[in-house]
Gaussian input, Z-matrix of N, CA and C with variables (Angstrom, degrees):
# hf/3-21g

backbone

0 1
 N
 C     1     B1
 C     2     B2     1     A1
 N     3     B3     2     A2     1     D1
 C     4     B4     3     A3     2     D2
 C     5     B5     4     A4     3     D3
 N     6     B6     5     A5     4     D4
 C     7     B7     6     A6     5     D5
 C     8     B8     7     A7     6     D6
 N     9     B9     8     A8     7     D7
 C    10    B10     9     A9     8     D8
 C    11    B11    10    A10     9     D9
 N    12    B12    11    A11    10    D10
 C    13    B13    12    A12    11    D11
 C    14    B14    13    A13    12    D12
 N    15    B15    14    A14    13    D13
 C    16    B16    15    A15    14    D14
 C    17    B17    16    A16    15    D15
 N    18    B18    17    A17    16    D16
 C    19    B19    18    A18    17    D17
 C    20    B20    19    A19    18    D18
 N    21    B21    20    A20    19    D19
 C    22    B22    21    A21    20    D20
 C    23    B23    22    A22    21    D21
 N    24    B24    23    A23    22    D22
 C    25    B25    24    A24    23    D23
 C    26    B26    25    A25    24    D24
 N    27    B27    26    A26    25    D25
 C    28    B28    27    A27    26    D26
 C    29    B29    28    A28    27    D27
 N    30    B30    29    A29    28    D28
 C    31    B31    30    A30    29    D29
 C    32    B32    31    A31    30    D30
 N    33    B33    32    A32    31    D31
 C    34    B34    33    A33    32    D32
 C    35    B35    34    A34    33    D33
 N    36    B36    35    A35    34    D34
 C    37    B37    36    A36    35    D35
 C    38    B38    37    A37    36    D36
 N    39    B39    38    A38    37    D37
 C    40    B40    39    A39    38    D38
 C    41    B41    40    A40    39    D39
 N    42    B42    41    A41    40    D40
 C    43    B43    42    A42    41    D41
 C    44    B44    43    A43    42    D42
 N    45    B45    44    A44    43    D43
 C    46    B46    45    A45    44    D44
 C    47    B47    46    A46    45    D45
 N    48    B48    47    A47    46    D46
 C    49    B49    48    A48    47    D47
 C    50    B50    49    A49    48    D48
 N    51    B51    50    A50    49    D49
 C    52    B52    51    A51    50    D50
 C    53    B53    52    A52    51    D51
 N    54    B54    53    A53    52    D52
 C    55    B55    54    A54    53    D53
 C    56    B56    55    A55    54    D54
 N    57    B57    56    A56    55    D55
 C    58    B58    57    A57    56    D56
 C    59    B59    58    A58    57    D57
 N    60    B60    59    A59    58    D58
 C    61    B61    60    A60    59    D59
 C    62    B62    61    A61    60    D60
 N    63    B63    62    A62    61    D61
 C    64    B64    63    A63    62    D62
 C    65    B65    64    A64    63    D63
 N    66    B66    65    A65    64    D64
 C    67    B67    66    A66    65    D65
 C    68    B68    67    A67    66    D66
 N    69    B69    68    A68    67    D67
 C    70    B70    69    A69    68    D68
 C    71    B71    70    A70    69    D69
 N    72    B72    71    A71    70    D70
 C    73    B73    72    A72    71    D71
 C    74    B74    73    A73    72    D72
 N    75    B75    74    A74    73    D73
 C    76    B76    75    A75    74    D74
 C    77    B77    76    A76    75    D75
 N    78    B78    77    A77    76    D76
 C    79    B79    78    A78    77    D77
 C    80    B80    79    A79    78    D78
 N    81    B81    80    A80    79    D79
 C    82    B82    81    A81    80    D80
 C    83    B83    82    A82    81    D81
 N    84    B84    83    A83    82    D82
 C    85    B85    84    A84    83    D83
 C    86    B86    85    A85    84    D84
 N    87    B87    86    A86    85    D85
 C    88    B88    87    A87    86    D86
 C    89    B89    88    A88    87    D87
 N    90    B90    89    A89    88    D88
 C    91    B91    90    A90    89    D89
 C    92    B92    91    A91    90    D90
 N    93    B93    92    A92    91    D91
 C    94    B94    93    A93    92    D92
 C    95    B95    94    A94    93    D93
 N    96    B96    95    A95    94    D94
 C    97    B97    96    A96    95    D95
 C    98    B98    97    A97    96    D96
 N    99    B99    98    A98    97    D97
 C   100   B100    99    A99    98    D98
 C   101   B101   100   A100    99    D99
 N   102   B102   101   A101   100   D100
 C   103   B103   102   A102   101   D101
 C   104   B104   103   A103   102   D102
 N   105   B105   104   A104   103   D103
 C   106   B106   105   A105   104   D104
 C   107   B107   106   A106   105   D105
 N   108   B108   107   A107   106   D106
 C   109   B109   108   A108   107   D107
 C   110   B110   109   A109   108   D108
 N   111   B111   110   A110   109   D109
 C   112   B112   111   A111   110   D110
 C   113   B113   112   A112   111   D111
 N   114   B114   113   A113   112   D112
 C   115   B115   114   A114   113   D113
 C   116   B116   115   A115   114   D114
 N   117   B117   116   A116   115   D115
 C   118   B118   117   A117   116   D116
 C   119   B119   118   A118   117   D117
 N   120   B120   119   A119   118   D118
 C   121   B121   120   A120   119   D119
 C   122   B122   121   A121   120   D120
 N   123   B123   122   A122   121   D121
 C   124   B124   123   A123   122   D122
 C   125   B125   124   A124   123   D123
 N   126   B126   125   A125   124   D124
 C   127   B127   126   A126   125   D125
 C   128   B128   127   A127   126   D126
 N   129   B129   128   A128   127   D127
 C   130   B130   129   A129   128   D128
 C   131   B131   130   A130   129   D129
 N   132   B132   131   A131   130   D130
 C   133   B133   132   A132   131   D131
 C   134   B134   133   A133   132   D132
 N   135   B135   134   A134   133   D133
 C   136   B136   135   A135   134   D134
 C   137   B137   136   A136   135   D135
 N   138   B138   137   A137   136   D136
 C   139   B139   138   A138   137   D137
 C   140   B140   139   A139   138   D138
 N   141   B141   140   A140   139   D139
 C   142   B142   141   A141   140   D140
 C   143   B143   142   A142   141   D141
 N   144   B144   143   A143   142   D142
 C   145   B145   144   A144   143   D143
 C   146   B146   145   A145   144   D144
 N   147   B147   146   A146   145   D145
 C   148   B148   147   A147   146   D146
 C   149   B149   148   A148   147   D147
 N   150   B150   149   A149   148   D148
 C   151   B151   150   A150   149   D149
 C   152   B152   151   A151   150   D150
 N   153   B153   152   A152   151   D151
 C   154   B154   153   A153   152   D152
 C   155   B155   154   A154   153   D153
 N   156   B156   155   A155   154   D154
 C   157   B157   156   A156   155   D155
 C   158   B158   157   A157   156   D156
 N   159   B159   158   A158   157   D157
 C   160   B160   159   A159   158   D158
 C   161   B161   160   A160   159   D159
 N   162   B162   161   A161   160   D160
 C   163   B163   162   A162   161   D161
 C   164   B164   163   A163   162   D162
 N   165   B165   164   A164   163   D163
 C   166   B166   165   A165   164   D164
 C   167   B167   166   A166   165   D165
 N   168   B168   167   A167   166   D166
 C   169   B169   168   A168   167   D167
 C   170   B170   169   A169   168   D168
 N   171   B171   170   A170   169   D169
 C   172   B172   171   A171   170   D170
 C   173   B173   172   A172   171   D171
 N   174   B174   173   A173   172   D172
 C   175   B175   174   A174   173   D173
 C   176   B176   175   A175   174   D174
 N   177   B177   176   A176   175   D175
 C   178   B178   177   A177   176   D176
 C   179   B179   178   A178   177   D177
 N   180   B180   179   A179   178   D178
 C   181   B181   180   A180   179   D179
 C   182   B182   181   A181   180   D180
 N   183   B183   182   A182   181   D181
 C   184   B184   183   A183   182   D182
 C   185   B185   184   A184   183   D183
 N   186   B186   185   A185   184   D184
 C   187   B187   186   A186   185   D185
 C   188   B188   187   A187   186   D186
 N   189   B189   188   A188   187   D187
 C   190   B190   189   A189   188   D188
 C   191   B191   190   A190   189   D189
 N   192   B192   191   A191   190   D190
 C   193   B193   192   A192   191   D191
 C   194   B194   193   A193   192   D192
 N   195   B195   194   A194   193   D193
 C   196   B196   195   A195   194   D194
 C   197   B197   196   A196   195   D195
 N   198   B198   197   A197   196   D196
 C   199   B199   198   A198   197   D197
 C   200   B200   199   A199   198   D198
 N   201   B201   200   A200   199   D199
 C   202   B202   201   A201   200   D200
 C   203   B203   202   A202   201   D201
 N   204   B204   203   A203   202   D202
 C   205   B205   204   A204   203   D203
 C   206   B206   205   A205   204   D204
 N   207   B207   206   A206   205   D205
 C   208   B208   207   A207   206   D206
 C   209   B209   208   A208   207   D207
 N   210   B210   209   A209   208   D208
 C   211   B211   210   A210   209   D209
 C   212   B212   211   A211   210   D210
 N   213   B213   212   A212   211   D211
 C   214   B214   213   A213   212   D212
 C   215   B215   214   A214   213   D213
 N   216   B216   215   A215   214   D214
 C   217   B217   216   A216   215   D215
 C   218   B218   217   A217   216   D216
 N   219   B219   218   A218   217   D217
 C   220   B220   219   A219   218   D218
 C   221   B221   220   A220   219   D219
 N   222   B222   221   A221   220   D220
 C   223   B223   222   A222   221   D221
 C   224   B224   223   A223   222   D222
 N   225   B225   224   A224   223   D223
 C   226   B226   225   A225   224   D224
 C   227   B227   226   A226   225   D225
 N   228   B228   227   A227   226   D226
 C   229   B229   228   A228   227   D227
 C   230   B230   229   A229   228   D228
 N   231   B231   230   A230   229   D229
 C   232   B232   231   A231   230   D230
 C   233   B233   232   A232   231   D231
 N   234   B234   233   A233   232   D232
 C   235   B235   234   A234   233   D233
 C   236   B236   235   A235   234   D234
 N   237   B237   236   A236   235   D235
 C   238   B238   237   A237   236   D236
 C   239   B239   238   A238   237   D237
 N   240   B240   239   A239   238   D238
 C   241   B241   240   A240   239   D239
 C   242   B242   241   A241   240   D240
 N   243   B243   242   A242   241   D241
 C   244   B244   243   A243   242   D242
 C   245   B245   244   A244   243   D243
 N   246   B246   245   A245   244   D244
 C   247   B247   246   A246   245   D245
 C   248   B248   247   A247   246   D246

   B1=1.4339
   B2=1.5961
   B3=1.2776
   B4=1.4684
   B5=1.5340
   B6=1.2760
   B7=1.4863
   B8=1.5002
   B9=1.2717
   B10=1.4690
   B11=1.5367
   B12=1.3210
   B13=1.4326
   B14=1.4984
   B15=1.3732
   B16=1.3941
   B17=1.5185
   B18=1.3364
   B19=1.4315
   B20=1.4750
   B21=1.2597
   B22=1.4793
   B23=1.4536
   B24=1.3348
   B25=1.4178
   B26=1.5321
   B27=1.2851
   B28=1.3982
   B29=1.5643
   B30=1.2494
   B31=1.4582
   B32=1.4791
   B33=1.3280
   B34=1.4760
   B35=1.5463
   B36=1.3123
   B37=1.3915
   B38=1.5200
   B39=1.3379
   B40=1.4571
   B41=1.5302
   B42=1.2411
   B43=1.5333
   B44=1.5081
   B45=1.3534
   B46=1.5026
   B47=1.4334
   B48=1.3860
   B49=1.4729
   B50=1.5466
   B51=1.3713
   B52=1.4581
   B53=1.5480
   B54=1.2788
   B55=1.4817
   B56=1.4608
   B57=1.4331
   B58=1.4146
   B59=1.6044
   B60=1.2658
   B61=1.4420
   B62=1.4929
   B63=1.2634
   B64=1.4923
   B65=1.4985
   B66=1.3288
   B67=1.3607
   B68=1.5301
   B69=1.3554
   B70=1.3942
   B71=1.5176
   B72=1.3473
   B73=1.3892
   B74=1.5579
   B75=1.3382
   B76=1.4186
   B77=1.5476
   B78=1.2658
   B79=1.4720
   B80=1.5441
   B81=1.3005
   B82=1.4221
   B83=1.5429
   B84=1.2476
   B85=1.4546
   B86=1.4456
   B87=1.3104
   B88=1.4397
   B89=1.5529
   B90=1.3561
   B91=1.4584
   B92=1.5414
   B93=1.2459
   B94=1.4895
   B95=1.5080
   B96=1.3759
   B97=1.4219
   B98=1.4737
   B99=1.3902
   B100=1.4813
   B101=1.5159
   B102=1.2419
   B103=1.4955
   B104=1.5256
   B105=1.3538
   B106=1.4264
   B107=1.5185
   B108=1.3624
   B109=1.4501
   B110=1.4781
   B111=1.3437
   B112=1.4367
   B113=1.5295
   B114=1.3168
   B115=1.4653
   B116=1.5380
   B117=1.3088
   B118=1.5331
   B119=1.5620
   B120=1.2821
   B121=1.5416
   B122=1.5762
   B123=1.3351
   B124=1.4739
   B125=1.5576
   B126=1.3227
   B127=1.4178
   B128=1.5598
   B129=1.3450
   B130=1.5592
   B131=1.5402
   B132=1.3212
   B133=1.4319
   B134=1.5459
   B135=1.3334
   B136=1.4213
   B137=1.4939
   B138=1.3407
   B139=1.4771
   B140=1.5926
   B141=1.2663
   B142=1.5440
   B143=1.5487
   B144=1.2361
   B145=1.5131
   B146=1.4649
   B147=1.3509
   B148=1.4370
   B149=1.5733
   B150=1.3231
   B151=1.4659
   B152=1.5721
   B153=1.3924
   B154=1.4447
   B155=1.5332
   B156=1.2504
   B157=1.4686
   B158=1.5158
   B159=1.3011
   B160=1.4520
   B161=1.5408
   B162=1.2566
   B163=1.4887
   B164=1.5770
   B165=1.3337
   B166=1.5045
   B167=1.3963
   B168=1.4394
   B169=1.4075
   B170=1.5125
   B171=1.3223
   B172=1.4522
   B173=1.4791
   B174=1.3571
   B175=1.4498
   B176=1.5432
   B177=1.3343
   B178=1.4885
   B179=1.5096
   B180=1.3436
   B181=1.4993
   B182=1.4870
   B183=1.3325
   B184=1.4791
   B185=1.4742
   B186=1.3286
   B187=1.4973
   B188=1.6168
   B189=1.2756
   B190=1.4154
   B191=1.5187
   B192=1.3612
   B193=1.5484
   B194=1.4597
   B195=1.3663
   B196=1.4518
   B197=1.4775
   B198=1.3706
   B199=1.5109
   B200=1.5628
   B201=1.3234
   B202=1.4403
   B203=1.5726
   B204=1.3453
   B205=1.4917
   B206=1.5843
   B207=1.2933
   B208=1.4780
   B209=1.5341
   B210=1.3635
   B211=1.4780
   B212=1.5476
   B213=1.3969
   B214=1.3963
   B215=1.5656
   B216=1.3065
   B217=1.4431
   B218=1.4601
   B219=1.3449
   B220=1.3653
   B221=1.6165
   B222=1.3130
   B223=1.4754
   B224=1.5710
   B225=1.2404
   B226=1.5098
   B227=1.4703
   B228=1.3380
   B229=1.4729
   B230=1.5298
   B231=1.3899
   B232=1.4787
   B233=1.5035
   B234=1.3660
   B235=1.4640
   B236=1.5137
   B237=1.3566
   B238=1.4958
   B239=1.5802
   B240=1.2892
   B241=1.5475
   B242=1.5815
   B243=1.2999
   B244=1.5317
   B245=1.4961
   B246=1.3575
   B247=1.5251
   B248=1.5000
   A1=107.03
   A2=111.66
   A3=118.92
   A4=110.24
   A5=115.58
   A6=120.17
   A7=111.30
   A8=121.43
   A9=120.91
   A10=106.19
   A11=114.81
   A12=120.45
   A13=116.60
   A14=119.94
   A15=116.74
   A16=113.42
   A17=116.03
   A18=118.36
   A19=113.02
   A20=120.53
   A21=127.44
   A22=109.28
   A23=117.16
   A24=121.39
   A25=111.24
   A26=119.18
   A27=123.62
   A28=107.21
   A29=117.29
   A30=118.26
   A31=108.84
   A32=116.67
   A33=119.86
   A34=106.88
   A35=116.42
   A36=121.04
   A37=105.28
   A38=113.07
   A39=121.01
   A40=110.60
   A41=118.44
   A42=125.88
   A43=116.72
   A44=117.19
   A45=122.04
   A46=108.10
   A47=115.00
   A48=115.80
   A49=111.90
   A50=111.12
   A51=115.63
   A52=106.11
   A53=115.54
   A54=124.33
   A55=109.80
   A56=118.18
   A57=117.88
   A58=115.53
   A59=116.98
   A60=119.03
   A61=113.89
   A62=113.55
   A63=119.72
   A64=114.13
   A65=117.88
   A66=124.76
   A67=113.38
   A68=122.57
   A69=127.75
   A70=115.18
   A71=123.45
   A72=122.41
   A73=113.66
   A74=112.46
   A75=125.31
   A76=113.77
   A77=117.76
   A78=119.11
   A79=113.77
   A80=116.76
   A81=121.27
   A82=113.49
   A83=114.82
   A84=120.19
   A85=115.19
   A86=118.02
   A87=123.36
   A88=114.27
   A89=111.23
   A90=116.20
   A91=107.40
   A92=119.40
   A93=123.14
   A94=110.98
   A95=113.17
   A96=119.60
   A97=115.53
   A98=114.47
   A99=122.42
   A100=107.39
   A101=122.67
   A102=123.48
   A103=114.00
   A104=116.57
   A105=119.49
   A106=110.99
   A107=119.01
   A108=122.62
   A109=113.47
   A110=113.12
   A111=124.53
   A112=111.01
   A113=118.38
   A114=122.89
   A115=108.09
   A116=112.92
   A117=119.47
   A118=106.66
   A119=112.74
   A120=117.55
   A121=107.16
   A122=119.19
   A123=120.43
   A124=107.65
   A125=120.62
   A126=121.05
   A127=113.32
   A128=113.38
   A129=115.53
   A130=106.87
   A131=114.59
   A132=122.60
   A133=110.60
   A134=117.42
   A135=123.25
   A136=115.69
   A137=117.34
   A138=119.77
   A139=110.36
   A140=112.84
   A141=120.00
   A142=106.56
   A143=121.00
   A144=124.98
   A145=110.93
   A146=117.43
   A147=120.45
   A148=115.58
   A149=110.13
   A150=115.94
   A151=113.29
   A152=113.98
   A153=114.99
   A154=112.37
   A155=120.91
   A156=119.66
   A157=113.08
   A158=117.63
   A159=120.78
   A160=110.70
   A161=114.21
   A162=123.05
   A163=109.99
   A164=113.99
   A165=121.63
   A166=110.99
   A167=115.32
   A168=120.63
   A169=112.05
   A170=115.85
   A171=118.26
   A172=112.55
   A173=117.07
   A174=119.76
   A175=114.61
   A176=114.54
   A177=118.37
   A178=111.89
   A179=116.81
   A180=119.45
   A181=111.87
   A182=115.52
   A183=120.34
   A184=109.41
   A185=118.63
   A186=122.77
   A187=107.83
   A188=119.15
   A189=122.59
   A190=113.00
   A191=115.01
   A192=116.54
   A193=113.08
   A194=117.18
   A195=121.13
   A196=113.91
   A197=115.75
   A198=117.93
   A199=108.42
   A200=111.01
   A201=120.36
   A202=107.05
   A203=116.16
   A204=121.43
   A205=108.23
   A206=119.30
   A207=118.67
   A208=113.88
   A209=116.77
   A210=118.62
   A211=110.80
   A212=115.27
   A213=117.30
   A214=108.29
   A215=116.10
   A216=122.48
   A217=114.11
   A218=118.51
   A219=122.69
   A220=112.87
   A221=114.03
   A222=120.37
   A223=109.67
   A224=115.11
   A225=119.85
   A226=108.46
   A227=116.31
   A228=122.12
   A229=111.68
   A230=114.90
   A231=120.30
   A232=109.15
   A233=117.72
   A234=119.95
   A235=111.29
   A236=115.94
   A237=118.99
   A238=109.81
   A239=115.38
   A240=117.37
   A241=110.29
   A242=114.62
   A243=118.42
   A244=110.13
   A245=117.28
   A246=116.72
   A247=109.27
   D1=149.50
   D2=176.35
   D3=-129.94
   D4=128.73
   D5=178.97
   D6=-126.48
   D7=125.80
   D8=167.87
   D9=-129.47
   D10=-169.76
   D11=-170.61
   D12=-41.48
   D13=-43.89
   D14=-173.26
   D15=-134.75
   D16=0.66
   D17=-174.51
   D18=-127.51
   D19=150.79
   D20=174.24
   D21=-130.76
   D22=134.33
   D23=179.18
   D24=-146.36
   D25=155.29
   D26=176.32
   D27=-150.89
   D28=129.63
   D29=178.85
   D30=-118.87
   D31=134.25
   D32=-179.91
   D33=-113.10
   D34=141.69
   D35=174.20
   D36=-142.48
   D37=125.18
   D38=-177.04
   D39=55.76
   D40=43.57
   D41=178.74
   D42=66.34
   D43=12.79
   D44=176.53
   D45=-119.35
   D46=135.85
   D47=173.31
   D48=-76.10
   D49=134.84
   D50=-175.22
   D51=-84.39
   D52=152.25
   D53=175.98
   D54=-87.28
   D55=137.33
   D56=177.92
   D57=-58.85
   D58=-28.23
   D59=176.32
   D60=-58.74
   D61=-38.50
   D62=176.92
   D63=-74.96
   D64=-21.51
   D65=-174.02
   D66=-130.86
   D67=75.77
   D68=-172.64
   D69=-55.50
   D70=-25.76
   D71=-179.32
   D72=-95.14
   D73=45.65
   D74=-171.07
   D75=-79.62
   D76=-28.61
   D77=-171.79
   D78=-72.36
   D79=132.99
   D80=176.78
   D81=-66.07
   D82=-25.34
   D83=174.56
   D84=-62.15
   D85=-19.19
   D86=-178.23
   D87=-103.20
   D88=15.50
   D89=175.36
   D90=-78.56
   D91=126.58
   D92=-177.05
   D93=-75.16
   D94=122.48
   D95=179.26
   D96=-113.45
   D97=-11.75
   D98=176.07
   D99=-147.20
   D100=98.34
   D101=-175.96
   D102=-62.66
   D103=-17.79
   D104=176.48
   D105=-101.44
   D106=11.82
   D107=-175.25
   D108=-74.79
   D109=-165.96
   D110=-179.51
   D111=-66.05
   D112=142.09
   D113=177.40
   D114=-66.44
   D115=130.61
   D116=179.73
   D117=-94.15
   D118=164.35
   D119=-178.39
   D120=-72.72
   D121=-13.47
   D122=178.44
   D123=-79.26
   D124=-14.71
   D125=-179.03
   D126=109.44
   D127=-18.23
   D128=-179.41
   D129=-89.28
   D130=169.49
   D131=174.97
   D132=-105.68
   D133=138.30
   D134=169.89
   D135=75.40
   D136=26.71
   D137=173.68
   D138=-63.00
   D139=153.24
   D140=179.02
   D141=-54.55
   D142=-40.44
   D143=-179.05
   D144=-53.96
   D145=-38.80
   D146=-177.78
   D147=-68.00
   D148=-14.93
   D149=176.25
   D150=-102.61
   D151=-34.36
   D152=-166.35
   D153=-116.36
   D154=4.40
   D155=179.64
   D156=-78.48
   D157=157.87
   D158=176.71
   D159=-67.91
   D160=-33.03
   D161=178.02
   D162=-57.79
   D163=-45.03
   D164=179.62
   D165=-68.66
   D166=-44.72
   D167=179.71
   D168=-56.85
   D169=-44.30
   D170=178.81
   D171=-63.59
   D172=-47.10
   D173=177.92
   D174=-59.22
   D175=-41.66
   D176=177.09
   D177=-65.47
   D178=-41.89
   D179=176.79
   D180=-57.40
   D181=-46.71
   D182=-178.37
   D183=-65.08
   D184=-42.90
   D185=-179.87
   D186=-63.39
   D187=-52.17
   D188=-172.61
   D189=-70.50
   D190=-32.59
   D191=-177.53
   D192=-96.09
   D193=-4.33
   D194=179.74
   D195=70.71
   D196=34.42
   D197=-175.91
   D198=-87.92
   D199=168.37
   D200=178.85
   D201=-65.33
   D202=133.25
   D203=-175.64
   D204=-71.75
   D205=-14.46
   D206=-178.93
   D207=-90.81
   D208=4.75
   D209=179.78
   D210=-67.00
   D211=146.52
   D212=175.15
   D213=-82.50
   D214=159.35
   D215=-178.80
   D216=-53.13
   D217=-38.47
   D218=179.29
   D219=-68.82
   D220=-33.25
   D221=176.36
   D222=-67.99
   D223=-38.48
   D224=177.38
   D225=-62.49
   D226=-49.71
   D227=-179.09
   D228=-56.00
   D229=-46.00
   D230=-179.18
   D231=-62.94
   D232=-40.30
   D233=178.68
   D234=-60.95
   D235=-45.56
   D236=-177.56
   D237=-66.14
   D238=-35.97
   D239=178.60
   D240=-61.13
   D241=-31.62
   D242=-174.64
   D243=-77.76
   D244=-27.03
   D245=-175.57
   D246=-86.46

C-alpha cells in the first residue's frame, strides 16, 4: 500500500501487493485523464493531479479571479467564501 498527502493506492500482481519502491508510477494522481492536458510536475500531460489537487485549485482560482499570485491558500479560500 502506498499513502501520500492525498492519495492511497495499492496494486496487486499475482496475489501479492507490490511495493511503491519497485513501482515508481504508483500514485493515482499521476493517472493520465487528458493526454492534451496541463503539464504535470511528473513530466506527463493531463494527470489527474493537474485537475484535482489543491495546488491546481489555488492556481486556477488566482488565475480566474485575478488575485495576487502571492496569496496563501488560506487567503484564497477566505476570498472565495466571501463572494
